[in-house]
N, C-alpha and C positions, 0 to 999 in steps of 0.2 A: 153746756151749762146754761140754765135759764137766766134771764135778766134779773137784776136786783130790783125789788120793788121799794118805792119810797112810801112813807106814811102820808097818805093823801090829806089828812086833816092838818098835819103840820105844814104841808105845802101852802095852805091858805093862811096860816098864822105867822109864818116867818118868811123872811126873804134874805138873800145873801147880797152883800155889797160887792163892789168890784175888787176889793182887797181881800175878800173871803170872810169878813165878819158877818155875824147873823144878827139881823135887826128884828125887833118885836114891837108890838103896840103896847101902850100903857093900859093898865087896869083902871077901874073907877071912873069910867067915862060913859057909862050906859044910861044911868038914871040917877035921880036925886041930885041933880046938878044945880038946883036953885040956891042952895046954901054954900056952894063953893065959890071962891073968888074968881074973877075974870082971869087973873094971872094964872091961877092953878089950872083952870080949864084950857087956857091957851097952851100951857106947857104940856098938858096931857095929849095934845094933838100930835106932837112930834114923836117920831119913833125913837127907840132907845136900843143900845147894843146889849145883847144877851151876855150875862156874866160868863167868864171863861169856864167855870165848873159845869155850868149847864150847857154851854155851847158844845162841849164834847159829846154829851148825851144826844143832843139834837142832831149833830152831824152824823151820828150812826143811823138815825132814822131818815136822814135826807141825803142819800148818796148823790154825787154829781152826775 
């Protein structure tokens, strides 16, 4: 049986923590940042955990 292939674009967008959760980057951090507050921009830097409903779909595309 051939190896299972992972979705390569998702490999760049998501990463898995040591406990198995899937982390993602925040949206709205690419451009038009001048009107956003320093606090908002600072908070957008940090990664966030993917919602459980979407995590199941992503795990199907990212086998271990």
